[in-house]
All heavy atoms as an XYZ file, in Angstrom:
944
protein
N       0.237    -21.045     -0.448
C       1.231    -20.018     -0.676
C       0.576    -18.654     -0.519
O      -0.620    -18.502     -0.718
C       1.881    -20.157     -2.045
C       1.134    -19.480     -3.179
C       0.934    -20.365     -4.363
O       0.663    -21.557     -4.235
N       1.071    -19.787     -5.544
N       1.399    -17.677     -0.191
C       0.899    -16.320      0.023
C       0.498    -15.708     -1.313
O       1.251    -15.741     -2.283
C       1.973    -15.457      0.706
C       1.504    -14.014      0.809
C       2.313    -16.023      2.086
N      -0.695    -15.148     -1.329
C      -1.163    -14.428     -2.512
C      -1.685    -13.065     -2.084
O      -2.443    -12.960     -1.115
C      -2.264    -15.204     -3.221
C      -1.757    -16.364     -4.056
C      -2.806    -16.884     -5.018
O      -3.966    -17.037     -4.643
N      -2.412    -17.155     -6.240
N      -1.275    -12.057     -2.817
C      -1.712    -10.693     -2.575
C      -2.308    -10.170     -3.874
O      -1.636    -10.172     -4.909
C      -0.528     -9.823     -2.147
C       0.262    -10.314     -0.930
C       1.519     -9.453     -0.721
C      -0.592    -10.307      0.314
N      -3.557     -9.726     -3.800
C      -4.245     -9.268     -5.001
C      -4.762     -7.864     -4.776
O      -5.610     -7.634     -3.910
C      -5.409    -10.214     -5.363
C      -6.111     -9.704     -6.613
C      -4.901    -11.632     -5.583
N      -4.242     -6.934     -5.571
C      -4.659     -5.544     -5.478
C      -5.876     -5.285     -6.358
O      -6.079     -5.964     -7.377
C      -3.519     -4.605     -5.916
C      -2.229     -4.765     -5.141
C      -1.263     -5.719     -5.804
O      -1.709     -6.571     -6.607
O      -0.043     -5.616     -5.535
N      -6.651     -4.290     -5.960
C      -7.788     -3.849     -6.767
C      -8.063     -2.385     -6.464
O      -7.557     -1.848     -5.466
C      -9.025     -4.700     -6.478
O      -9.419     -4.568     -5.132
N      -8.851     -1.766     -7.321
C      -9.281     -0.407     -7.069
C      -8.528      0.676     -7.810
O      -8.858      1.861     -7.679
N      -7.524      0.290     -8.559
C      -6.807      1.295     -9.332
C      -7.674      1.852    -10.454
O      -8.750      1.334    -10.745
N      -7.208      2.937    -11.056
C      -7.961      3.530    -12.151
C      -7.483      4.921    -12.464
O      -6.388      5.329    -12.053
N      -8.319      5.636    -13.180
C      -8.013      7.006    -13.610
C      -8.787      7.991    -12.751
O      -9.998      7.836    -12.546
C      -8.391      7.172    -15.083
C      -8.252      8.564    -15.688
C      -6.793      9.003    -15.709
C      -8.838      8.582    -17.098
N      -8.094      8.989    -12.252
C      -8.732     10.001    -11.410
C      -8.110     11.359    -11.736
O      -6.933     11.433    -12.125
C      -8.577      9.640     -9.914
C      -7.118      9.600     -9.510
C      -9.364     10.573     -9.024
N      -8.888     12.409    -11.559
C      -8.363     13.759    -11.810
C      -7.546     14.245    -10.625
O      -7.781     13.824     -9.479
C      -9.514     14.719    -12.070
C     -10.167     14.546    -13.432
C     -11.112     15.683    -13.755
O     -11.743     16.246    -12.867
N     -11.222     16.018    -15.026
N      -6.623     15.128    -10.903
C      -5.827     15.724     -9.839
C      -6.741     16.382     -8.812
O      -7.743     17.020     -9.170
C      -4.867     16.751    -10.422
N      -6.406     16.177     -7.540
C      -7.234     16.694     -6.468
C      -8.276     15.705     -5.975
O      -8.890     15.914     -4.924
N      -8.469     14.645     -6.724
C      -9.464     13.647     -6.370
C      -8.945     12.611     -5.398
O      -7.808     12.707     -4.896
N      -9.798     11.626     -5.146
C      -9.479     10.567     -4.194
C      -9.699      9.202     -4.825
O     -10.494      9.055     -5.751
C     -10.355     10.681     -2.945
O     -10.126     11.889     -2.265
N      -8.997      8.238     -4.272
C      -9.123      6.859     -4.735
C      -8.720      5.942     -3.591
O      -7.822      6.295     -2.802
C      -8.213      6.623     -5.938
C      -8.466      5.396     -6.823
C      -9.813      5.535     -7.523
C      -7.339      5.257     -7.853
N      -9.354      4.798     -3.495
C      -8.953      3.803     -2.502
C      -8.588      2.510     -3.211
O      -9.392      1.969     -3.976
C     -10.062      3.537     -1.486
C      -9.590      2.646     -0.342
C     -10.657      2.416      0.697
N     -11.618      1.391      0.292
C     -12.435      0.776      1.133
N     -12.408      1.078      2.430
N     -13.289     -0.123      0.700
N      -7.391      2.047     -2.952
C      -6.965      0.750     -3.462
C      -6.981     -0.254     -2.325
O      -6.779      0.106     -1.164
C      -5.583      0.801     -4.138
C      -5.669      1.612     -5.426
C      -4.533      1.376     -3.220
N      -7.258     -1.505     -2.682
C      -7.381     -2.559     -1.691
C      -6.430     -3.699     -2.014
O      -5.993     -3.857     -3.155
C      -8.815     -3.101     -1.671
O      -9.743     -2.087     -1.415
N      -6.146     -4.484     -0.983
C      -5.311     -5.672     -1.157
C      -5.976     -6.819     -0.407
O      -6.190     -6.724      0.803
C      -3.921     -5.423     -0.613
S      -2.866     -6.897     -0.606
N      -6.276     -7.875     -1.125
C      -6.835     -9.079     -0.519
C      -5.721    -10.102     -0.375
O      -5.048    -10.443     -1.353
C      -7.954     -9.631     -1.381
N      -5.536    -10.582      0.845
C      -4.443    -11.517      1.125
C      -5.000    -12.904      1.425
O      -6.042    -13.042      2.060
C      -3.626    -11.020      2.310
N      -4.276    -13.917      0.977
C      -4.649    -15.297      1.273
C      -3.382    -16.134      1.435
O      -2.294    -15.721      1.020
C      -5.528    -15.882      0.166
O      -4.847    -15.874     -1.066
N      -3.548    -17.302      2.067
C      -2.410    -18.190      2.244
C      -1.491    -17.798      3.378
O      -0.339    -18.259      3.443
N      -1.974    -16.961      4.277
C      -1.166    -16.513      5.415
C      -2.068    -16.192      6.589
O      -3.277    -16.037      6.408
C      -0.361    -15.258      5.023
C      -1.085    -13.910      4.894
C      -0.078    -12.776      4.776
C      -2.029    -13.871      3.718
N      -1.454    -16.144      7.769
C      -2.188    -15.681      8.947
C      -2.066    -14.167      8.931
O      -1.080    -13.588      9.404
C      -1.603    -16.286     10.236
C      -1.670    -17.815     10.171
C      -2.376    -15.776     11.450
C      -0.994    -18.520     11.329
N      -3.059    -13.533      8.361
C      -2.979    -12.117      8.009
C      -2.606    -11.242      9.196
O      -1.801    -10.319      9.068
C      -4.319    -11.675      7.426
C      -4.337    -10.281      6.890
C      -3.683     -9.953      5.717
C      -5.029     -9.279      7.562
C      -3.700     -8.666      5.212
C      -5.060     -7.985      7.074
C      -4.391     -7.672      5.899
N      -3.175    -11.540     10.355
C      -2.944    -10.688     11.529
C      -1.517    -10.799     12.056
O      -1.146    -10.051     12.969
C      -3.932    -11.051     12.631
O      -3.768    -12.405     13.005
N      -0.725    -11.708     11.504
C       0.671    -11.872     11.919
C       1.628    -11.438     10.813
O       2.788    -11.877     10.784
C       0.931    -13.326     12.296
C       0.253    -13.730     13.599
C       0.839    -13.004     14.784
N       0.203    -13.349     16.044
C      -0.741    -12.638     16.605
N      -1.157    -11.524     16.023
N      -1.267    -13.007     17.739
N       1.172    -10.588      9.929
C       2.009    -10.066      8.860
C       1.968     -8.535      8.862
O       0.892     -7.935      8.931
C       1.539    -10.565      7.491
C       2.096    -11.920      7.128
C       1.638    -13.066      7.769
C       3.090    -12.053      6.167
C       2.150    -14.310      7.454
C       3.609    -13.297      5.845
C       3.141    -14.418      6.491
O       3.652    -15.651      6.177
N       3.130     -7.946      8.792
C       3.228     -6.525      8.493
C       2.856     -6.340      7.028
O       3.281     -7.124      6.162
C       4.660     -6.030      8.734
O       4.995     -6.204     10.118
C       4.817     -4.574      8.347
N       2.058     -5.325      6.751
C       1.593     -5.080      5.388
C       2.011     -3.687      4.943
O       2.135     -2.770      5.764
C       0.069     -5.200      5.333
C      -0.494     -6.542      5.766
S      -0.026     -7.893      4.678
C      -0.861     -7.395      3.161
N       2.186     -3.546      3.646
C       2.590     -2.231      3.168
C       2.311     -2.029      1.685
O       1.891     -2.948      0.988
N       2.547     -0.807      1.246
C       2.389     -0.421     -0.150
C       3.678      0.209     -0.660
O       4.302      1.011      0.030
C       1.253      0.591     -0.303
C      -0.107      0.064     -0.011
C      -0.771      0.137      1.177
C      -0.981     -0.613     -0.917
N      -1.994     -0.465      1.070
C      -2.163     -0.924     -0.209
C      -0.891     -0.974     -2.254
C      -3.239     -1.586     -0.794
C      -1.965     -1.636     -2.846
C      -3.117     -1.936     -2.117
N       4.015     -0.165     -1.865
C       5.069      0.481     -2.626
C       4.455      0.920     -3.949
O       3.367      0.465     -4.322
C       6.235     -0.487     -2.895
C       7.137     -0.712     -1.719
C       6.727     -1.486     -0.643
C       8.402     -0.152     -1.677
C       7.560     -1.697      0.458
C       9.249     -0.359     -0.588
C       8.822     -1.134      0.473
N       5.156      1.777     -4.657
C       4.707      2.175     -5.984
C       5.900      2.359     -6.905
O       7.017      2.596     -6.455
C       3.873      3.456     -5.924
C       4.663      4.704     -5.561
C       3.717      5.892     -5.418
N       4.444      7.118     -5.119
C       3.844      8.287     -4.872
N       2.523      8.390     -4.878
N       4.579      9.355     -4.623
N       5.621      2.250     -8.197
C       6.655      2.490     -9.193
C       6.050      3.259    -10.352
O       5.121      2.782    -11.010
C       7.263      1.184     -9.687
C       8.474      1.397    -10.590
C       9.309      0.153    -10.753
O       8.837     -0.969    -10.557
N      10.572      0.328    -11.114
N       6.574      4.442    -10.557
C       6.144      5.288    -11.654
C       6.957      4.952    -12.901
O       8.072      4.443    -12.796
C       6.320      6.755    -11.282
N       6.421      5.261    -14.076
C       7.146      4.969    -15.314
C       8.531      5.608    -15.329
O       8.669      6.808    -15.065
C       6.246      5.587    -16.391
C       4.895      5.620    -15.788
C       5.096      5.847    -14.323
N       9.541      4.802    -15.581
C      10.898      5.309    -15.671
C      11.547      5.652    -14.346
O      12.645      6.224    -14.326
N      10.898      5.296    -13.239
C      11.458      5.638    -11.922
C      11.654      4.389    -11.088
O      11.105      3.331    -11.382
C      10.538      6.627    -11.197
C      10.434      7.978    -11.867
C       9.711      8.969    -10.982
C       9.679     10.342    -11.616
N       8.980     11.338    -10.755
N      12.413      4.536    -10.019
C      12.642      3.414     -9.110
C      11.419      3.190     -8.228
O      10.614      4.087     -8.005
C      13.871      3.700     -8.239
C      15.176      3.707     -9.016
C      16.388      3.766     -8.109
O      16.224      3.910     -6.886
O      17.511      3.680     -8.633
N      11.341      1.975     -7.720
C      10.259      1.647     -6.813
C      10.384      2.499     -5.540
O      11.496      2.709     -5.038
C      10.320      0.168     -6.475
C       9.054     -0.391     -5.876
C       9.131     -1.889     -5.825
N       8.989     -2.502     -7.137
C       9.092     -3.804     -7.366
N       9.393     -4.624     -6.376
N       8.930     -4.291     -8.574
N       9.252      2.941     -5.024
C       9.239      3.871     -3.897
C       8.341      3.358     -2.779
O       7.221      2.884     -3.033
C       8.704      5.228     -4.396
C       8.541      6.290     -3.345
C       7.839      7.540     -3.859
O       7.205      7.472     -4.932
O       7.901      8.569     -3.180
N       8.816      3.483     -1.548
C       8.016      3.124     -0.391
C       6.877      4.117     -0.231
O       7.077      5.337     -0.305
C       8.893      3.119      0.862
C       8.124      3.071      2.145
C       7.540      1.895      2.565
C       7.987      4.205      2.924
C       6.831      1.849      3.754
C       7.287      4.170      4.109
C       6.701      2.994      4.521
N       5.668      3.592      0.033
C       4.502      4.450      0.221
C       4.042      4.437      1.679
O       3.929      5.490      2.318
C       3.344      4.017     -0.700
C       2.091      4.836     -0.412
C       3.749      4.157     -2.158
N       3.743      3.247      2.200
C       3.207      3.168      3.557
C       3.342      1.747      4.092
O       3.435      0.789      3.323
C       1.741      3.595      3.579
N       3.327      1.641      5.420
C       3.404      0.340      6.079
C       2.521      0.375      7.321
O       2.318      1.445      7.920
C       4.872     -0.009      6.442
C       5.449      0.991      7.431
C       4.989     -1.432      6.975
N       1.993     -0.788      7.686
C       1.134     -0.891      8.866
C       1.486     -2.161      9.625
O       1.728     -3.218      9.041
C      -0.352     -0.860      8.454
C      -1.264     -0.780      9.678
C      -0.724     -2.050      7.563
C      -2.704     -0.399      9.315
N       1.519     -2.042     10.942
C       1.915     -3.157     11.788
C       0.821     -4.207     11.891
O      -0.289     -4.028     11.400
C       2.260     -2.633     13.183
O       1.124     -2.013     13.769
N       1.149     -5.303     12.544
C       0.216     -6.430     12.645
C      -1.188     -6.002     13.064
O      -2.176     -6.368     12.434
C       0.729     -7.433     13.675
C       1.909     -8.228     13.269
C       2.641     -8.111     12.109
C       2.527     -9.264     14.034
N       3.670     -9.016     12.117
C       3.631     -9.735     13.273
C       2.272     -9.846     15.276
C       4.461    -10.770     13.732
C       3.098    -10.866     15.715
C       4.171    -11.319     14.949
N      -1.267     -5.274     14.145
C      -2.569     -4.894     14.689
C      -3.080     -3.560     14.173
O      -4.180     -3.133     14.530
N      -2.256     -2.895     13.365
C      -2.667     -1.607     12.817
C      -2.312     -0.404     13.677
O      -2.599      0.729     13.305
N      -1.671     -0.653     14.812
C      -1.403      0.453     15.717
C      -0.228      1.321     15.327
O      -0.095      2.452     15.807
N       0.622      0.802     14.458
C       1.788      1.580     14.002
C       1.722      1.707     12.495
O       1.561      0.727     11.777
C       3.108      0.897     14.395
C       3.189      0.699     15.912
C       4.296      1.725     13.913
C       4.379     -0.124     16.350
N       1.822      2.937     12.022
C       1.864      3.188     10.580
C       3.016      4.133     10.280
O       3.462      4.896     11.141
C       0.559      3.804     10.058
O       0.308      5.033     10.763
C      -0.623      2.868     10.261
N       3.464      4.060      9.049
C       4.522      4.948      8.612
C       4.321      5.231      7.129
O       3.822      4.376      6.389
C       5.895      4.311      8.863
O       6.937      5.196      8.530
N       4.729      6.445      6.707
C       4.480      6.869      5.341
C       5.728      7.445      4.696
O       6.592      8.023      5.374
C       3.374      7.930      5.313
C       2.058      7.438      5.815
C       1.725      7.526      7.167
C       1.130      6.865      4.948
C       0.513      7.053      7.635
C      -0.085      6.392      5.402
C      -0.384      6.492      6.752
O      -1.594      6.016      7.208
N       5.784      7.328      3.378
C       6.832      8.011      2.651
C       6.582      9.505      2.669
O       5.430      9.954      2.759
N       7.630     10.281      2.580
C       7.504     11.731      2.696
C       6.580     12.316      1.629
O       5.861     13.283      1.893
C       8.891     12.379      2.580
C       9.736     12.146      3.816
O       9.173     11.794      4.878
O      10.975     12.291      3.717
N       6.575     11.735      0.452
C       5.799     12.317     -0.636
C       4.295     12.114     -0.487
O       3.516     12.785     -1.176
C       6.261     11.717     -1.975
O       6.075     10.312     -1.979
N       3.870     11.240      0.397
C       2.437     10.979      0.560
C       1.931     11.323      1.947
O       0.715     11.254      2.202
C       2.094      9.506      0.240
C       2.617      9.106     -1.124
C       2.620      8.558      1.318
N       2.823     11.698      2.827
C       2.441     11.986      4.207
C       1.386     13.075      4.250
O       1.503     14.110      3.581
C       3.696     12.421      4.978
C       3.799     11.898      6.387
C       5.159     12.199      6.987
C       6.178     11.140      6.655
N       7.459     11.336      7.351
N       0.326     12.825      5.029
C      -0.747     13.809      5.160
C      -1.826     13.687      4.101
O      -2.886     14.305      4.228
N      -1.583     12.904      3.057
C      -2.564     12.738      1.984
C      -3.088     11.301      1.899
O      -4.236     11.079      1.521
C      -1.952     13.123      0.639
C      -1.472     14.559      0.558
C      -1.025     14.930     -0.864
N       0.104     14.118     -1.317
C       0.077     13.360     -2.400
N      -1.011     13.282     -3.144
N       1.154     12.661     -2.752
N      -2.232     10.352      2.212
C      -2.602      8.931      2.110
C      -2.780      8.349      3.502
O      -2.097      8.753      4.447
C      -1.514      8.143      1.391
C      -1.381      8.411     -0.085
C      -2.012      9.486     -0.692
C      -0.603      7.584     -0.878
C      -1.886      9.736     -2.046
C      -0.459      7.811     -2.238
C      -1.103      8.898     -2.813
N      -3.685      7.368      3.615
C      -3.906      6.670      4.871
C      -3.952      5.165      4.615
O      -4.739      4.699      3.785
C      -5.217      7.107      5.525
O      -5.193      8.515      5.747
C      -5.403      6.395      6.866
N      -3.122      4.437      5.338
C      -3.117      2.976      5.243
C      -3.942      2.406      6.388
O      -3.925      2.952      7.509
C      -1.672      2.433      5.268
C      -1.643      0.932      4.953
C      -0.979      2.738      6.591
C      -0.228      0.381      4.769
N      -4.673      1.335      6.111
C      -5.466      0.679      7.148
C      -5.600     -0.802      6.805
O      -5.264     -1.218      5.697
C      -6.842      1.339      7.281
O      -7.574      1.206      6.075
N      -6.086     -1.554      7.764
C      -6.255     -2.988      7.539
C      -7.460     -3.496      8.307
O      -7.826     -2.934      9.344
C      -4.994     -3.753      7.937
C      -4.637     -3.686      9.402
C      -3.242     -4.268      9.668
N      -3.181     -5.681      9.346
C      -2.030     -6.344      9.189
N      -0.873     -5.720      9.308
N      -2.052     -7.643      8.912
N      -8.037     -4.581      7.815
C      -9.146     -5.258      8.471
C      -8.719     -6.709      8.652
O      -8.806     -7.506      7.704
C     -10.410     -5.156      7.626
C     -11.629     -5.737      8.314
O     -11.462     -6.587      9.216
O     -12.747     -5.360      7.934
N      -8.242     -7.047      9.830
C      -7.704     -8.382     10.056
C      -8.782     -9.460     10.009
O      -8.487    -10.625      9.751
C      -6.958     -8.447     11.387
C      -5.600     -7.762     11.300
O      -5.129     -7.407     10.215
N      -4.970     -7.560     12.445
N     -10.017     -9.091     10.241
C     -11.106    -10.070     10.183
C     -11.416    -10.481      8.741
O     -11.937    -11.565      8.503
C     -12.354     -9.505     10.838
N     -11.091     -9.588      7.802
C     -11.403     -9.853      6.399
C     -10.172    -10.092      5.534
O     -10.293    -10.271      4.326
C     -12.198     -8.683      5.812
C     -13.544     -8.451      6.464
C     -14.278     -7.285      5.821
C     -15.640     -7.083      6.462
N     -16.363     -5.922      5.863
N      -8.996    -10.068      6.147
C      -7.744    -10.236      5.383
C      -7.604     -9.184      4.283
O      -7.173     -9.496      3.164
C      -7.644    -11.643      4.772
C      -7.302    -12.712      5.787
O      -7.451    -12.498      6.988
N      -6.851    -13.848      5.329
N      -7.936     -7.964      4.628
C      -7.879     -6.874      3.670
C      -7.026     -5.727      4.186
O      -7.011     -5.431      5.381
C      -9.276     -6.348      3.357
C     -10.202     -7.259      2.566
C     -11.609     -6.682      2.552
C      -9.687     -7.438      1.152
N      -6.334     -5.088      3.257
C      -5.593     -3.874      3.553
C      -6.023     -2.817      2.542
O      -6.371     -3.147      1.395
C      -4.086     -4.106      3.434
C      -3.264     -2.852      3.655
S      -1.499     -3.091      3.492
C      -1.336     -3.567      1.779
N      -5.977     -1.563      2.980
C      -6.439     -0.475      2.133
C      -5.395      0.650      2.082
O      -4.606      0.824      3.000
C      -7.744      0.111      2.667
C      -8.830     -0.905      2.884
C      -9.089     -1.393      4.162
C      -9.597     -1.368      1.824
C     -10.097     -2.321      4.378
C     -10.609     -2.288      2.024
C     -10.854     -2.765      3.306
O     -11.847     -3.686      3.512
N      -5.478      1.414      1.021
C      -4.731      2.663      0.933
C      -5.695      3.720      0.418
O      -6.102      3.681     -0.749
C      -3.525      2.537      0.006
C      -2.636      3.778     -0.067
C      -1.909      4.001      1.272
C      -1.613      3.669     -1.202
N      -6.078      4.630      1.299
C      -6.935      5.745      0.927
C      -6.045      6.880      0.460
O      -5.186      7.343      1.214
C      -7.788      6.190      2.110
C      -8.657      7.402      1.829
C      -9.756      7.112      0.815
O     -10.391      6.058      0.859
N      -9.969      8.037     -0.108
N      -6.252      7.316     -0.771
C      -5.416      8.351     -1.366
C      -6.260      9.587     -1.640
O      -7.218      9.524     -2.423
C      -4.784      7.827     -2.660
C      -3.971      6.550     -2.454
S      -3.196      5.955     -3.962
C      -4.628      5.320     -4.820
N      -5.918     10.683     -0.985
C      -6.633     11.943     -1.155
C      -5.704     12.996     -1.755
O      -4.481     12.839     -1.731
C      -7.168     12.433      0.191
C      -8.164     11.474      0.810
O      -8.902     10.777      0.106
N      -8.192     11.434      2.136
N      -6.308     14.053     -2.250
C      -5.538     15.151     -2.843
C      -4.496     14.627     -3.826
O      -3.319     15.009     -3.790
C      -4.848     15.976     -1.746
O      -5.791     16.470     -0.818
N      -4.932     13.779     -4.698
C      -4.008     13.127     -5.626
C      -3.380     14.124     -6.598
O      -4.019     15.099     -7.020
C      -4.720     12.018     -6.390
C      -4.920     10.733     -5.575
C      -6.009      9.864     -6.182
C      -3.606      9.966     -5.499
N      -2.133     13.852     -6.926
C      -1.366     14.687     -7.839
C      -0.923     13.851     -9.038
O      -0.795     12.629     -8.925
C      -0.122     15.221     -7.128
C      -0.395     15.941     -5.822
C       0.911     16.309     -5.137
C       0.664     16.987     -3.797
N       1.930     17.333     -3.102
N      -0.641     14.485    -10.158
C      -0.155     13.711    -11.316
C       1.082     12.878    -10.987
O       1.251     11.781    -11.534
C       0.144     14.799    -12.346
C      -0.814     15.898    -12.007
C      -0.908     15.887    -10.506
N       1.898     13.364    -10.079
C       3.107     12.615     -9.724
C       2.811     11.374     -8.876
O       3.717     10.597     -8.576
C       4.117     13.505     -9.002
C       3.563     14.313     -7.856
C       3.180     15.732     -8.263
O       2.563     15.905     -9.333
O       3.490     16.656     -7.489
N       1.561     11.179     -8.487
C       1.168      9.938     -7.807
C       0.888      8.813     -8.802
O       0.650      7.666     -8.402
C      -0.068     10.160     -6.939
C       0.189     11.098     -5.780
O       1.244     10.963     -5.132
O      -0.670     11.958     -5.519
N       0.891      9.142    -10.088
C       0.676      8.133    -11.117
C       1.750      7.055    -11.028
O       2.942      7.353    -11.072
C       0.704      8.778    -12.511
O      -0.407      9.677    -12.627
C       0.624      7.723    -13.602
N       1.297      5.804    -10.881
C       2.241      4.700    -10.693
C       1.468      3.389    -10.627
O       0.236      3.387    -10.524
C       3.041      4.881     -9.402
N       2.206      2.315    -10.649
C       1.646      1.014    -10.290
C       1.864      0.830     -8.796
O       2.992      0.996     -8.301
C       2.307     -0.139    -11.072
C       1.771     -1.482    -10.592
C       2.068      0.033    -12.571
N       0.790      0.525     -8.092
C       0.836      0.380     -6.635
C       0.839     -1.102     -6.280
O      -0.029     -1.867     -6.726
C      -0.354      1.088     -6.000
C      -0.178      2.580     -5.980
C      -0.272      3.329     -7.150
C       0.122      3.265     -4.803
C      -0.070      4.699     -7.156
C       0.312      4.640     -4.788
C       0.227      5.343     -5.965
O       0.422      6.708     -5.952
N       1.819     -1.472     -5.462
C       2.020     -2.871     -5.096
C       1.696     -3.107     -3.626
O       2.178     -2.378     -2.749
C       3.467     -3.286     -5.341
C       3.878     -3.255     -6.784
C       4.473     -2.125     -7.327
C       3.670     -4.355     -7.606
C       4.851     -2.087     -8.660
C       4.049     -4.334     -8.940
C       4.635     -3.202     -9.455
O       5.014     -3.177    -10.780
N       0.917     -4.128     -3.379
C       0.657     -4.616     -2.024
C       1.811     -5.521     -1.617
O       2.280     -6.350     -2.415
C      -0.646     -5.388     -2.014
S      -1.013     -6.268     -0.479
N       2.268     -5.378     -0.375
C       3.389     -6.194      0.099
C       3.101     -6.729      1.493
O       2.259     -6.190      2.225
C       4.683     -5.369      0.148
O       4.532     -4.325      1.111
C       5.011     -4.761     -1.203
N       3.843     -7.782      1.857
C       3.656     -8.395      3.169
C       4.961     -8.996      3.659
O       5.797     -9.445      2.857
C       2.582     -9.475      3.099
N       5.120     -9.024      4.977
C       6.280     -9.673      5.576
C       5.934    -10.124      6.977
O       5.197     -9.442      7.689
C       7.477     -8.719      5.604
C       8.773     -9.454      5.852
O       9.317    -10.010      4.875
O       9.206     -9.505      7.003
N       6.510    -11.270      7.384
C       6.210    -11.814      8.716
C       6.863    -11.032      9.836
O       6.408    -11.081     10.977
C       6.661    -13.271      8.789
C       5.616    -14.269      8.351
C       6.009    -15.671      8.679
O       6.999    -16.174      8.178
N       5.246    -16.323      9.529
N       7.970    -10.354      9.562
C       8.668     -9.648     10.624
C       7.780     -8.547     11.183
O       7.199     -7.763     10.425
C       9.963     -9.062     10.095
N       7.656     -8.449     12.494
C       6.846     -7.388     13.074
C       7.471     -6.027     12.817
O       8.694     -5.893     12.788
C       6.823     -7.727     14.573
C       7.995     -8.603     14.782
C       8.231     -9.340     13.517
N       6.649     -5.035     12.611
C       7.127     -3.681     12.355
C       7.157     -2.946     13.677
O       6.132     -2.812     14.349
C       6.209     -2.975     11.374
C       6.694     -1.603     10.947
C       7.792     -1.478     10.109
C       6.067     -0.456     11.388
C       8.246     -0.240      9.714
C       6.514      0.792     11.004
C       7.612      0.894     10.168
O       8.058      2.124      9.786
N       8.346     -2.476     14.042
C       8.463     -1.864     15.357
C       9.437     -0.714     15.389
O       9.491      0.086     14.461
N      10.218     -0.651     16.449
C      11.065      0.505     16.692
C      12.136      0.704     15.636
O      12.575      1.822     15.409
C      11.713      0.388     18.066
O      12.450     -0.821     18.143
N      12.545     -0.355     14.970
C      13.594     -0.232     13.959
C      13.102      0.484     12.713
O      13.888      1.035     11.951
C      14.128     -1.606     13.568
O      13.154     -2.311     12.840
N      11.791      0.451     12.513
C      11.169      1.082     11.344
C      11.743      0.561     10.026
O      11.768      1.283      9.031
C      11.304      2.598     11.416
C      10.526      3.243     12.555
C       9.039      3.049     12.389
N       8.256      3.866     13.307
C       7.777      3.436     14.442
N       7.993      2.190     14.838
N       7.075      4.248     15.218
N      12.236     -0.673     10.045
C      12.697     -1.291      8.809
C      11.589     -2.149      8.221
O      10.905     -2.866      8.950
C      13.930     -2.173      9.076
C      15.146     -1.357      9.404
O      15.308     -0.246      8.918
N      16.019     -1.889     10.247
N      11.400     -2.070      6.914
C      10.392     -2.888      6.267
C      10.936     -3.360      4.927
O      11.140     -2.549      4.022
C       9.097     -2.110      6.069
C       8.008     -2.910      5.404
C       7.573     -4.116      5.960
C       7.418     -2.486      4.226
C       6.580     -4.867      5.348
C       6.429     -3.223      3.613
C       6.008     -4.410      4.180
O       5.015     -5.156      3.575
N      11.189     -4.664      4.842
C      11.705     -5.278      3.624
C      10.797     -6.454      3.297
O      11.046     -7.578      3.736
C      13.145     -5.740      3.818
N       9.729     -6.231      2.563
C       8.725     -7.268      2.362
C       9.203     -8.465      1.553
O       9.968     -8.303      0.592
C       7.603     -6.534      1.629
C       8.245     -5.361      0.999
C       9.364     -4.965      1.909
N       8.709     -9.616      1.952
C       9.042    -10.863      1.265
C       8.062    -11.176      0.149
O       8.392    -11.927     -0.773
C       9.051    -12.028      2.262
O       9.999    -11.822      3.282
N       6.851    -10.647      0.275
C       5.801    -10.993     -0.678
C       5.261     -9.734     -1.361
O       5.086     -8.701     -0.703
C       4.663    -11.735      0.036
C       5.121    -12.986      0.721
C       5.375    -12.987      2.083
C       5.331    -14.157      0.005
C       5.819    -14.130      2.725
C       5.775    -15.317      0.637
C       6.012    -15.288      1.991
O       6.455    -16.429      2.624
N       4.996     -9.883     -2.652
C       4.526     -8.768     -3.462
C       3.352     -9.210     -4.319
O       3.327    -10.343     -4.818
C       5.635     -8.281     -4.393
C       6.805     -7.692     -3.688
C       7.753     -8.359     -2.951
C       7.157     -6.310     -3.634
N       8.672     -7.469     -2.436
C       8.332     -6.205     -2.846
C       6.603     -5.147     -4.167
C       8.941     -4.974     -2.596
C       7.221     -3.932     -3.912
C       8.376     -3.856     -3.136
N       2.390     -8.304     -4.483
C       1.315     -8.547     -5.411
C       1.737     -8.155     -6.818
O       2.880     -7.740     -7.052
N       0.799     -8.275     -7.744
C       1.067     -7.959     -9.155
C       0.936     -6.473     -9.458
O       1.417     -6.010    -10.493
C       0.127     -8.761    -10.050
C       0.386    -10.256    -10.019
C       1.773    -10.585    -10.519
O       2.180    -10.170    -11.598
N       2.528    -11.342     -9.728
N       0.276     -5.746     -8.580
C       0.158     -4.308     -8.749
C      -1.157     -3.882     -9.371
O      -1.793     -4.640    -10.107
N      -1.548     -2.665     -9.058
C      -2.720     -2.043     -9.663
C      -2.313     -0.648    -10.112
O      -1.623      0.064     -9.382
C      -3.915     -2.009     -8.689
O      -5.073     -1.520     -9.366
C      -3.646     -1.142     -7.470
N      -2.751     -0.269    -11.292
C      -2.295      0.992    -11.877
C      -3.202      2.137    -11.458
O      -4.432      2.058    -11.565
C      -2.271      0.886    -13.397
C      -1.668      2.085    -14.097
C      -1.537      1.810    -15.585
N      -0.700      0.652    -15.849
C       0.607      0.698    -15.922
N       1.257      1.854    -15.771
N       1.300     -0.403    -16.178
N      -2.574      3.208    -11.030
C      -3.283      4.445    -10.681
C      -2.757      5.548    -11.587
O      -1.538      5.761    -11.665
C      -3.072      4.815     -9.199
C      -3.652      6.188     -8.904
C      -3.683      3.760     -8.287
N      -3.670      6.209    -12.267
C      -3.298      7.309    -13.162
C      -4.031      8.563    -12.720
O      -5.259      8.559    -12.594
C      -3.653      6.979    -14.615
O      -3.000      5.766    -14.995
C      -3.202      8.102    -15.538
N      -3.271      9.614    -12.471
C      -3.847     10.887    -12.041
C      -3.643     11.893    -13.166
O      -2.505     12.208    -13.526
C      -3.193     11.388    -10.743
C      -3.880     12.674    -10.277
C      -3.266     10.322     -9.663
N      -4.741     12.387    -13.697
C      -4.664     13.336    -14.806
C      -4.656     14.763    -14.282
O      -5.280     15.070    -13.263
C      -5.843     13.130    -15.755
O      -7.052     13.405    -15.083
N      -3.970     15.619    -15.003
C      -3.864     17.027    -14.573
C      -4.979     17.873    -15.162
O      -5.727     17.440    -16.011
C      -2.505     17.582    -14.994
O      -2.338     17.442    -16.379
């Protein structure tokens, strides 16, 4: 079965950087679109970023564009989210997600699989 395990969350000061990772198993990783969502306390879940099978197509939520970078290593079944210039409003639980549907011109991403999440706290 598909398993997604996030790591790398923690406490960081505003303006700092953090990288969260997702280790995937139970799937042919290079044939899955991967992405990140987040949920802040008391708020709805929010799309953060998505990356296509080969990594050639990425897309970001407006609130993180220019600050966050999504990447993947298909040889290691790993996905990353590099977060720079962090703000207190980035505080949330970050979820690794996956879906078999290829990410393309439609720019639709509705993941079938979700990890348990890793908490990121940005202090002011």
